[in-house]
C-alpha positions in Angstrom: -13.0 -1.7 -18.0 -14.4 -1.4 -14.8 -12.8 0.1 -11.8 -14.2 -1.7 -8.7 -13.1 0.5 -6.1 -13.8 4.3 -5.0 -12.3 7.8 -4.3 -8.8 8.7 -5.5 -7.7 5.3 -6.7 -10.6 5.4 -9.5 -9.5 8.6 -10.1 -6.3 7.5 -10.8 -6.9 4.4 -12.9 -9.7 6.4 -15.0 -7.0 8.8 -15.9 -4.6 5.9 -17.6 -7.3 3.8 -19.3 -8.4 6.9 -20.9 -5.0 7.8 -22.3 -4.9 4.2 -23.8 -8.4 4.5 -25.1 -10.1 2.2 -22.7 -13.3 3.4 -21.2 -13.7 3.5 -17.6 -16.9 2.2 -15.9 -17.3 2.3 -12.0 -19.3 1.5 -9.4 -20.7 3.4 -6.0 -22.3 3.0 -3.3 -25.7 4.9 -2.0 -23.0 7.5 -0.2 -20.6 7.8 -3.3 -23.7 8.3 -5.5 -22.7 12.0 -6.4 -19.3 12.3 -5.7 -17.4 14.1 -8.2 -15.1 10.9 -9.3 -18.5 9.0 -10.0 -19.3 11.3 -12.2 -16.4 11.4 -14.4 -16.6 7.9 -15.7 -18.5 6.6 -18.2 -21.0 4.5 -16.7 -21.9 3.8 -12.9 -23.7 1.0 -11.4 -24.7 1.5 -7.6 -23.8 -1.5 -5.7 -25.8 -1.0 -2.5 -25.8 0.8 1.3 -22.9 3.0 1.9 -21.2 -0.1 4.1 -18.6 -1.6 2.3 -19.7 -5.0 3.3 -23.1 -4.7 1.3 -21.3 -2.6 -1.6 -17.6 -2.7 -2.6 -16.9 -5.8 -0.9 -20.2 -7.9 -2.8 -17.8 -9.9 -5.3 -21.1 -11.0 -7.4 -22.7 -7.8 -7.6 -19.3 -5.8 -8.5 -18.8 -8.7 -11.3 -22.6 -8.6 -12.3 -21.8 -4.6 -13.0 -18.7 -5.4 -15.2 -20.9 -7.9 -17.3 -24.1 -5.5 -17.7 -21.7 -2.6 -18.8 -19.8 -4.8 -21.5 -16.6 -4.5 -19.5 -14.0 -7.2 -20.6 -11.5 -6.3 -18.2 -11.6 -5.2 -14.5 -9.5 -3.0 -12.5 -9.3 -3.8 -8.4 -7.4 -0.7 -7.4 -6.2 -1.3 -3.4 -8.3 -2.0 -0.6 -11.8 -3.7 -0.9 -11.2 -7.1 -3.1 -8.2 -6.0 -4.1 -6.2 -9.1 -3.3 -9.1 -11.6 -3.3 -7.7 -14.3 -5.2 -11.8 -15.9 -5.2 -12.6 -12.7 -6.7 -9.9 -12.7 -9.4 -11.2 -16.2 -10.5 -14.6 -15.3 -10.6 -13.8 -12.4 -13.1 -11.9 -14.7 -15.1 -14.3 -17.8 -14.7 -16.5 -15.3 -16.9 -14.4 -13.8 -19.5 -13.4 -10.7 -17.5 -9.7 -10.0 -17.2 -8.5 -9.1 -13.8 -5.6 -6.2 -13.8 -3.8 -8.1 -11.4 -1.6 -11.6 -11.1 -2.9 -14.8 -11.2 -5.8 -16.3 -8.7 -3.2 -18.6 -8.1 0.0 -16.8 -7.2 -2.3 -14.2 -5.1 -3.4 -17.0 -3.0 0.0 -18.3 -2.2 1.3 -14.5 -1.9 -1.7 -13.5 0.7 -1.0 -16.0 3.2 1.5 -14.6 4.7 3.2 -18.1 6.0 3.0 -19.3 2.5 4.5 -16.4 1.1 7.5 -16.4 3.4 8.2 -20.1 2.6 7.9 -19.6 -1.0 10.7 -16.3 -0.8 12.7 -18.8 1.8 12.7 -20.9 -1.5 13.5 -18.3 -3.9 16.3 -17.7 -2.0 15.0 -14.3 -0.2 16.2 -13.7 3.3 13.0 -14.3 5.8 12.6 -13.2 9.2 13.7 -16.0 11.6 10.5 -17.4 13.4 7.8 -20.2 12.5 8.3 -22.5 9.5 4.0 -22.3 8.9 1.0 -21.3 10.7 0.8 -22.5 14.1 -1.2 -25.0 16.3 -1.8 -23.7 19.5 -0.3 -21.0 21.8 2.0 -24.0 23.0 3.5 -24.3 19.8 4.0 -20.4 19.6 5.6 -20.9 23.1 8.0 -22.9 21.9 8.6 -21.0 18.5 9.6 -18.3 20.9 11.7 -20.0 23.2 13.5 -20.6 20.1 14.0 -17.5 18.5 14.0 -15.2 21.5 11.9 -12.4 22.9 10.5 -10.1 22.0 8.1 -11.5 19.3 5.3 -10.7 17.0 2.1 -12.4 16.2 0.4 -12.0 13.0 -2.5 -13.1 11.1 -1.9 -14.9 8.5 -4.8 -13.5 6.0 -4.2 -10.3 7.0 -2.8 -6.9 6.9 -2.9 -3.2 8.1 -2.1 -4.2 11.7 -5.1 -6.3 12.5 -4.4 -9.5 14.2 -0.9 -8.4 15.2 0.8 -8.5 18.4 4.0 -7.4 20.2 4.9 -10.1 23.1 7.4 -9.2 25.4 7.6 -12.8 27.2 5.9 -16.0 27.8 3.0 -14.5 29.7 2.4 -11.9 27.2 2.4 -14.2 24.4 0.1 -16.4 26.2 -2.2 -13.8 26.6 -1.7 -12.2 23.3 -2.3 -15.0 21.3 -6.3 -15.7 21.9 -6.8 -12.0 21.0 -4.8 -11.7 17.9 -6.6 -15.0 16.7 -10.1 -13.6 17.4 -9.3 -10.3 15.8 -8.0 -11.5 12.9 -10.7 -14.2 12.6 -13.3 -11.1 12.9 -11.2 -9.3 10.1 -10.2 -11.8 7.7 -12.3 -14.5 8.4 -9.3 -16.7 9.5 -8.0 -16.7 13.0 -4.7 -18.6 11.7 -1.9 -16.9 13.2 2.4 -17.0 12.7 5.3 -15.8 14.7 8.4 -13.9 13.7 11.4 -12.6 15.9 10.2 -8.9 16.8 13.3 -6.9 15.1 13.6 -3.8 17.4 14.6 -0.3 15.2 13.9 -1.4 11.7 13.3 0.5 8.7 10.2 -0.6 6.4 11.8 -0.9 2.6 9.6 -2.2 -0.4 10.5 -2.8 -3.9 8.5 -2.1 -6.6 8.0 -5.1 -9.2 6.5 -5.4 -12.7 6.7 -8.7 -14.4 4.5 -9.8 -17.9 3.1 -12.7 -18.4 5.6 -14.0 -20.4 8.3 -14.5 -17.6 9.8 -11.0 -17.8 10.2 -9.3 -14.6 12.1 -6.1 -13.4 12.3 -4.1 -10.1 11.5 0.0 -10.1 13.8 0.6 -7.5 12.5 1.1 -4.0 11.0 2.8 -1.3 11.6 4.0 2.4 7.8 3.7 3.8 9.5 3.6 7.8 7.7 7.0 9.1 4.1 4.9 10.2 1.6 4.9 13.2 0.1 1.7 14.1 1.6 0.1 11.3 -0.2 2.5 9.3 2.2 4.6 6.3 2.3 8.1 7.0 5.1 9.5 4.4 6.7 7.6 1.3 9.9 8.1 -0.2 12.4 7.0 -3.0 15.1 5.7 -2.9 15.8 5.0 0.4 18.1 7.0 2.3 19.6 4.1 3.8 20.8 2.0 1.0 23.9 2.5 -1.0 24.0 1.9 -4.6 25.3 -2.0 -4.6 22.7 -2.8 -2.0 20.1 -1.0 -3.6 20.9 -3.1 -7.2 21.3 -6.4 -5.1 17.7 -5.7 -3.1 16.0 -4.7 -6.6 17.5 -7.6 -8.3 16.6 -10.2 -5.4 13.1 -8.9 -5.8 13.0 -9.4 -9.1 14.0 -12.7 -9.6 11.7 -13.8 -6.8 8.7 -12.3 -9.0 10.1 -14.4 -11.8 10.2 -17.6 -10.0 6.5 -17.2 -8.9 5.4 -16.3 -12.4 4.0 -12.8 -11.1 2.2 -11.1 -13.9 1.3 -7.1 -13.2 2.6 -4.6 -10.6 3.6 -6.0 -7.0 5.5 -4.6 -4.1 7.9 -7.2 -1.9 8.3 -5.7 1.2 11.5 -6.4 3.4 12.3 -4.8 7.3 16.1 -3.5 7.7 17.4 -4.2 11.0 19.6 -1.8 12.6 22.6 -4.2 11.4 21.5 -3.3 8.2 20.6 -6.9 7.1 17.2 -7.2 5.2 14.4 -9.3 5.5 11.4 -10.3 3.6 8.1 -9.5 5.3 5.3 -9.6 2.8 4.3 -9.1 -0.9 1.2 -6.7 -1.7 -0.5 -8.4 -5.1 -1.7 -4.9 -6.0 -1.3 -1.4 -6.9 0.4 0.4 -4.0 -1.2 3.6 -2.3 2.5 5.3 -2.7 3.3 4.1 -6.3 3.6 7.8 -7.5 6.8 8.1 -5.5 7.9 5.5 -7.9 6.6 6.8 -10.8 8.2 10.4 -10.3 11.7 8.6 -9.5 11.1 6.4 -12.9 9.0 8.7 -15.0 7.0 5.1 -15.9 3.1 5.2 -15.2 2.8 1.9 -13.4 -1.2 1.9 -14.0 -0.8 2.3 -17.6 1.9 -0.4 -17.5 -0.3 -2.6 -15.4 -3.1 -2.2 -18.1 -1.1 -3.3 -20.9 0.4 -6.3 -19.2 -3.3 -7.4 -18.5 -3.8 -7.2 -22.1 -0.7 -9.2 -22.8 1.7 -6.7 -24.2 5.2 -7.8 -23.2 7.2 -5.4 -20.9 8.5 -2.5 -23.4 12.0 -2.7 -21.5 14.2 -4.0 -19.7 16.0 -3.6 -16.5 19.0 -2.2 -18.5 16.7 0.5 -19.6 15.7 1.6 -16.1 17.1 4.6 -14.4 16.6 6.6 -11.2 15.8 10.3 -11.6 16.6 12.4 -8.0 14.2 12.0 -5.3 10.6 11.8 -4.5 8.6 12.2 -1.5 5.0 11.8 -0.4 2.5 12.9 2.3 -0.8 11.3 2.6 -3.2 13.9 3.7 -6.0 12.3 5.5 -8.9 14.0 7.1 -7.8 13.0 10.6 -7.5 14.9 13.8 -3.5 13.7 15.1 -4.0 16.0 18.2 -7.3 13.7 19.1 -5.4 10.6 18.6 -6.1 10.6 14.8 -9.7 10.7 15.0 -11.1 10.7 11.5 -12.7 14.2 10.5 -15.4 13.6 8.3 -17.5 16.9 6.9 -17.9 19.1 4.1 -14.8 20.6 2.5 -15.6 24.2 2.5 -12.0 25.5 0.7 -9.6 23.0 -0.7 -6.7 24.1 -2.4 -3.6 22.2 -3.0 -1.2 24.4 -5.0 2.2 22.8 -6.5 3.8 25.3 -4.3 6.9 27.5 -5.0 9.7 25.3 -5.7 11.9 24.4 -6.3 11.3 20.8 -7.5 8.2 19.9 -9.0 5.0 19.1 -7.1 2.2 16.2 -8.3 -1.3 16.3 -6.3 -3.6 13.1 -6.5 -6.9 13.6 -5.4 -10.6 12.8 -5.6 -12.3 15.8 -3.8 -13.5 19.1 -5.1 -14.2 22.3 -3.1 -17.6 21.9 -1.4 -17.8 18.2 -1.6 -18.2 15.9 1.6 -15.8 13.6 3.4 -17.8 10.7 4.4 -17.3 8.7 7.5 -17.7 5.5 5.8 -14.6 4.9 4.3 -10.6 5.6 4.4 -9.9 9.4 5.1 -7.5 9.7 2.7 -7.9 13.3 0.9 -5.3 14.0 -1.2 -1.3 12.8 -2.0 0.9 15.3 -2.2 4.4 14.1 -4.2 7.3 16.5 -4.5 10.4 15.3 -6.7 13.7 17.4 -6.3 17.1 16.2 -7.9 18.4 15.6 -4.4 16.6 14.3 -1.0 16.9 17.9 0.8 15.4 19.8 -2.1 12.5 17.7 -2.5 11.5 17.7 1.5 12.0 21.8 0.8 9.6 21.5 -2.5 6.8 19.2 -0.4 7.4 21.6 2.8 6.5 24.8 0.8 3.4 23.1 -1.2 2.1 21.9 2.2 2.0 25.2 3.8 0.8 26.9 0.6 -2.6 24.2 1.2 -5.4 25.9 2.0 -8.2 23.5 3.6 -11.1 24.2 6.1 -14.2 22.4 7.3 -12.2 19.0 8.2 -9.1 18.6 10.5 -5.9 17.0 8.3 -2.6 15.8 8.8 -0.8 18.6 7.0 0.7 20.0 10.5 1.8 16.9 11.4 3.4 16.1 8.0 5.4 19.6 8.3 6.8 18.6 11.8 8.0 15.5 10.3 9.6 17.0 7.4 11.1 19.6 9.4 12.8 17.4 12.4 16.2 16.6 12.7 15.5 13.1 12.4 13.7 12.9 9.1 16.3 15.0 7.9 18.8 13.2 8.7 17.3 9.7 8.4 17.9 9.1 12.0 14.6 7.1 12.5 12.7 3.6 12.7 9.5 2.3 12.7 8.9 2.6 16.1 8.4 6.8 16.3 7.3 9.1 14.7 10.0 11.8 13.4 9.6 15.0 15.6 6.3 13.9 17.4 6.7 12.7 20.9 5.2 8.8 21.3 2.1 9.7 22.3 -0.6 7.0 23.5 -1.9 4.7 21.0 1.4 5.3 18.6 3.4 2.9 18.0 
């Protein structure tokens, strides 16, 4: 099986593949030729220069690498080509099993306006806004007048905050429409936008779903991903501390039923915004493995990547919803090579020291990384260097365990976000759960943060 990605996700998927007796094959850019994670693969094909558009994003080159190394399956990981329906269709046309949903489902759910319409038809509540794509700024103004300001413009084909603009009034919406459309066109090849009511003080709650090719689907409970900066997640946890058990089961059942109705096969995430009054509305669906999947694995005892591979091979889900239970609480911090004191500027460089001990307890710690001391964090890609995940019998125990593990870490040669994470975990806002997506708990709102 070819893993069409780089870095930490390659190490994670390769581990699951080997446990199932599958030989992992990979691709690299010229910048990643000597990376430790690449040396752990059975075979490696170089795709081209460091720039992603000249290497990891070249559909035909990635598929050719799979064919020439005799792969019968391809795992896209996250990012790059993971949610590209054209690439998934290309794989299937050449007899390579794409580990993920069908190109049709990926296409529908990848376009945000179509995804909202699909979820609305499946009985899932959605955020008030435009019924479909906006044809002009004038249409955006009409919809905004109906739902009320503030509103938010979003790119139909995008994510990660690009092509997204919050608008407080008519003047701001007129100005932002052209800006957001141009940014979306540059980032995703489509300038199409839709509009939603901006819900103040929301919490980002996502449900992990898993379906097979025979119509079965389950939920693996939810994650709270509300600690963010510019729509990029910093801390994730499961279960969401705000949800009561009945609300949790109701939300999970709703997500699983939606996955069944659209014929979803594989691992995916249905994302909701929980407003201040407790109502939950659909935002989008990620049709791939999530960076934060270890949080769910820690509280369910499941290997989501192994289940992805089995579903892709035509194996039915080995359990039903009744077989699944939550066990304790888990929290993940993404340790990035960034400088929070300098506007989260990337900090590439050589890892002179890289020690991530599992800490003193009282709970368990898992560390997912692809790096070793002496390796270089390149400037060309995502700045993630490790994920530190802690599990405890309670949320408090998980927080204390994660804090101990982060305090014991020693990383020299690059700046990291560990200090920021320790501040978040120690803050009264995070410990009490009294926070939302508008600010990072324990950190004054700085220029560029939102």
